[in-house]
Steps between C-alpha positions, in 0.01 A plus 500: 500500500795297636507124451609269782606138489431296810557165662239391753365191675141385531334342805645157419852638475532468123704773332351713224645778283347772290485868413271780611451861399454720804577856614729381780648196668248535785213458253665183368521361852136585564384328181705190566368464853145562377547197274610289795869513406790589725774693317854366516667740256380804306711669228420809299586446134778724385694568819628146548491528878326220685311597811377231730164511669522552871269208574553181298232248582733200473835451661782289382489139627736587783291792611175312460630239740506763772220749436503613859833676454351722228183532702687625804673766294163614365349513845794694642509766229438849628163608364481815293211736547302574187147545376412291199236613258378226266185637350373705791794501736567395856398746765786575741259508795368154412852358474603658830200350681564142386529244781531124547119479476529538123740205471248215477255684266792593274626142478146365450431744215829410333453125548149505350626644172815285484287191572291583193812486280604865497865594543613679815579822313167510320318418824667791679418736211136394493462535877657847487225605258196306621513480879244716681676500838710822498787363710534179299471687171778737608713204610466314170553821304836542672584132447418531130725804469789308654437196281506732201849613602619139488475406867383155600176460689684417822718812468189711439334353808814570705444872436197478733636355826202641691280252308720204403726334756839346400356149527233571236749675273742209516224253419392705197862520381534123537181454300634724223828311492340155487207593275244402766365844584137386501566214744712725721227765515236244592716353778588846626135609505404183686777561754402863556132407529579240767692759700217751459239245612703412808529868597125541446427202725721644772325837472158333508593290800623809684188703423273341763743522796582860409129584480436343841795690651378832361144434613608401852730802524219730391259358758757528779589859413132591480447366853811664644467844343123554472283272712723460805555875570123557485435202724766619744328839524165333565637262764695779669186712534326210671785446746626171633823309457575347161608134470866420433436398137323828434775700670762331281294573192446863595871548579596350164249720321625817672860408424426450130297821481782710651806321362369305201615763251854485637502120488377510141764758406771290666391186317488686168849642559638159594337344193648771276854452629461122484389535138796726420737258673362202309555682171874497566692189397621426853156561646327274252754224555464517879120525492476205259722297731274594794193392306653156448516456877128566544326159518202562270674735258794262469267220390333720240831635368646150464193362319476801271873481417487130412192551282643802319840333457355182350259683268751752372792260454277251317378766255854624433647153445210392277567794270870450439661717769821343628500366855746765622303792356169345608619472861625860501173629357295291742682626807424860395127430522526425874391809695644399838867606495603252768366209293637652179852505644468134594383416148789700356745291701320185384534609137873555550532145634308361203733680260793346688363152432273425795158351428203735512317302769806494726566873455138591570501279809759731657258794479275346770199622303405195292326206674675162494227340286534771236877453495459124455268550204739755353790257538307229312416748222870589468610137485242409234577808289144633532573812701248732333205253514598411856497867599160540336361210708657647814340837422156339467543323832626815672214703358241257640675496839525879499127537437416255781737680737346836412148371561597355837689813601220735400239292681716511811555875470130563439404292803758673719388846394137413565579362846700810597239739361205326664689469829567873509142583404377262771728674752359836393146375541578350842667820621208717391221272621667433837544874552134567422384229741734610779400864471130420476518273807656782703212734427240550773146583418 
């Protein structure tokens, strides 16, 4: 069996050397990573040819000073499709069905083992063998296969862009470069959980108004399509002139019965073409710009952008990403293209020497008070803590705004629904009274 000499680094960055007997270089890499070591160089005795590992855990001092540069290259690598098989193997169907939903459980599983003192490589190997969730087991099996080939954890994660976004990959790479992977994972999990909780609160707040709208729509359609035609037949057989309200209601009902299918088809066609148009770059840019001119939507978009910007930038800066790379990564997380373009211009101004608070002020998205607090944080050299405080404030304000908005929407929907139902009741009752009064016994 061939003998290999190796140079590797442990979790603290200390170099260690030794020899191993193994069938192949890949087996050497697997064994080293199972011990919590990251290979720097592996040589097979007898051929005299040094072959470097593809994923050294520690950079030179110059590279360690800017981990985000290496992180960006890892995140931008073109993923290769493969099916890893450690032990049992990764099912191709499970890998293909992976989504962003698996991101937080994957990070939490990894962080739990690393927090207990296990190395990242050994944690990935153990999760690939022990996890019961089929998707997560397939994911970690593929990650373990890539680690066994000498890739870093961030490079292995970059092979699954449908699960791990560039921001998360860059943070993991920074944690590998600085030796603070556990702290980075905990901060990243906290950040992702906060975003998930906010989305859940928005969905919960929207549930009641949506339910009221659906209920009111169902009641109205039931009156128009079922009760009213039967009542019209009854009133017509009795004779007499119908009141104006009832005539309007009957005319509307007849119109919907005869032309409702065409209206529905037209709306569906318009919605389809609008959806196709928005999927184009020009359509999305124009529609996002239109949304910013809508009073209520503009307020939500601005608040959500400020909150997301402060949270994301704080996490990136706290974990060693340079300001330039952190700003570029943060602007990519903004979903509204119109706001993203403004943030892109602001980042360009910052790179040209302008202060961050001044550049963001030109976007007309950030409130003056937030910009003042950001300016103070810049001047005192506490940008990341200042952004964290701003994010907490924005989160509290966002939750209050959502509660107020949803209460207003709920009240408005109830008023409209009850008003229409009251009109229906008035039209029907007045018709019954008018027809009955015209009868002669």
